[in-house]
C-alpha positions as CSV (number, residue, x, y, z in Angstrom):
1,X,13.6,-9.4,20.6
2,X,12.4,-11.6,17.4
3,X,13.4,-14.9,17.8
4,X,14.2,-16.4,14.8
5,X,11.3,-19.0,14.7
6,X,8.8,-15.7,15.2
7,X,10.9,-14.7,11.9
8,X,10.4,-17.9,10.3
9,X,6.8,-18.0,11.1
10,X,6.4,-14.8,9.9
11,X,7.6,-15.5,6.7
12,X,5.1,-18.5,6.3
13,X,2.2,-16.7,7.0
14,X,2.9,-14.0,4.4
15,X,3.8,-16.6,1.9
16,X,0.4,-17.7,2.5
17,X,-1.0,-14.5,2.1
18,X,0.8,-14.1,-0.8
19,X,-0.8,-17.2,-2.2
20,X,-4.3,-16.5,-0.8
21,X,-3.8,-12.8,-3.0
22,X,-2.8,-15.2,-5.7
23,X,-6.1,-17.6,-5.7
24,X,-8.3,-13.7,-4.7
25,X,-6.8,-12.5,-8.6
26,X,-7.4,-15.9,-10.6
27,X,-10.8,-16.6,-9.6
28,X,-12.0,-12.9,-8.7
29,X,-12.8,-14.0,-5.1
30,X,-13.1,-11.3,-2.1
31,X,-13.1,-13.9,0.5
32,X,-9.2,-15.4,-1.0
33,X,-8.1,-11.7,-0.8
34,X,-9.7,-11.1,3.3
35,X,-7.7,-14.7,4.0
36,X,-4.6,-13.3,1.9
37,X,-5.0,-10.3,4.4
38,X,-5.6,-12.2,7.9
39,X,-2.2,-14.0,7.0
40,X,-0.5,-10.7,6.3
41,X,-2.1,-9.8,9.8
42,X,-0.5,-12.8,11.4
43,X,2.5,-12.0,10.0
44,X,2.8,-8.8,11.0
45,X,1.6,-10.0,14.4
46,X,4.6,-11.8,14.8
47,X,7.0,-9.4,13.5
48,X,5.8,-6.3,13.6
49,X,8.9,-5.1,11.4
50,X,7.6,-6.8,8.7
51,X,7.5,-3.8,5.7
52,X,6.8,-5.8,3.2
53,X,4.2,-7.3,4.8
54,X,2.3,-3.8,5.4
55,X,2.5,-2.7,2.0
56,X,1.3,-6.3,0.6
57,X,-1.8,-5.8,3.0
58,X,-2.1,-2.3,2.2
59,X,-2.3,-2.4,-1.2
60,X,-5.1,-5.2,-0.9
61,X,-7.5,-2.9,1.2
62,X,-7.2,-0.1,-1.0
63,X,-7.6,-2.5,-5.0
64,X,-9.6,-5.4,-3.6
65,X,-11.5,-4.9,-1.0
66,X,-12.3,-0.6,-1.0
67,X,-10.7,0.1,2.6
68,X,-8.7,3.3,1.6
69,X,-7.8,4.9,5.5
70,X,-7.1,1.1,6.6
71,X,-4.8,1.0,4.2
72,X,-3.4,4.5,4.3
73,X,-2.2,3.1,7.9
74,X,-0.5,0.4,6.8
75,X,1.4,2.2,3.7
76,X,2.3,4.4,6.3
77,X,3.9,2.1,8.1
78,X,5.4,0.4,5.7
79,X,7.3,3.7,4.5
80,X,8.4,4.3,8.1
81,X,9.5,0.9,8.7
82,X,11.4,1.1,5.4
83,X,11.6,4.2,3.9
84,X,13.1,2.8,0.3
85,X,9.9,1.5,-0.4
86,X,8.8,3.8,-2.9
87,X,5.9,1.8,-4.2
88,X,4.0,2.3,-0.4
89,X,4.4,6.5,-1.5
90,X,2.8,5.4,-4.7
91,X,-0.1,3.3,-3.3
92,X,-0.7,5.3,-0.5
93,X,-1.6,8.4,-3.3
94,X,-3.5,5.9,-5.0
95,X,-5.5,4.9,-1.7
96,X,-6.0,9.3,-1.2
97,X,-6.8,9.6,-5.0
98,X,-9.7,6.9,-4.0
99,X,-10.7,9.2,-1.2
100,X,-10.8,12.1,-2.8
101,X,-8.2,14.0,-1.2
102,X,-5.9,15.0,-4.4
103,X,-3.8,17.5,-2.7
104,X,-2.4,14.6,-0.8
105,X,-2.8,11.7,-4.0
106,X,-0.9,14.9,-6.1
107,X,2.1,14.9,-3.0
108,X,2.5,11.2,-3.0
109,X,2.3,10.8,-6.8
110,X,5.0,14.0,-7.3
111,X,7.2,12.3,-4.4
112,X,7.0,9.2,-6.1
113,X,8.1,10.9,-9.5
114,X,10.7,12.0,-8.0
115,X,12.5,9.0,-6.0
116,X,10.1,6.1,-7.9
117,X,11.0,4.0,-10.5
118,X,8.6,2.1,-12.1
119,X,8.1,3.9,-15.6
120,X,4.3,2.5,-15.5
121,X,3.4,3.9,-12.3
122,X,6.1,7.3,-13.0
123,X,3.6,7.6,-15.9
124,X,0.4,7.2,-14.1
125,X,1.6,9.5,-11.6
126,X,2.5,12.3,-13.9
127,X,-1.2,11.7,-15.2
128,X,-2.9,11.7,-12.1
129,X,-1.2,14.8,-11.0
130,X,-2.4,16.5,-14.2
131,X,-5.3,15.3,-13.7
132,X,-5.9,15.6,-9.9
133,X,-4.5,19.7,-9.7
134,X,-7.9,21.1,-11.0
135,X,-9.7,19.1,-8.7
136,X,-7.4,20.8,-5.6
137,X,-9.1,23.5,-3.8
138,X,-6.9,26.8,-2.4
139,X,-7.8,25.5,1.1
140,X,-6.4,22.0,0.8
141,X,-2.6,21.8,1.8
142,X,-0.4,18.7,1.5
143,X,2.9,17.5,2.4
144,X,5.4,16.3,-0.4
């Protein structure tokens, strides 16, 4: 059972993680991103159902520290905990794209086009589907 204190501490570490992520963006410092990941990890340890912390850590993994496999695990967990987080599916598509798993990326981008609302991300998803289709081999399958 999650106590109020664990819930509060999880949010405290999450806030620290968002600050370190901001400092990483501002200074271009990978060490700040790693501190953000550590703080998101603490938040998740305190509250394993904290979907937003999984989402934000997953985004950092693929975008800032080039660990798309770890990102996919976190983004899967974020979506499992909160199926309304369409952002998790979009970002997982980008991680799959980084890995060259284009069929999976297309499936996630297609899903986002059906469920997501952010106009810039919808535009990106449409463009990526068009570009990635030519890279998918007939042997590749995916779930949408």
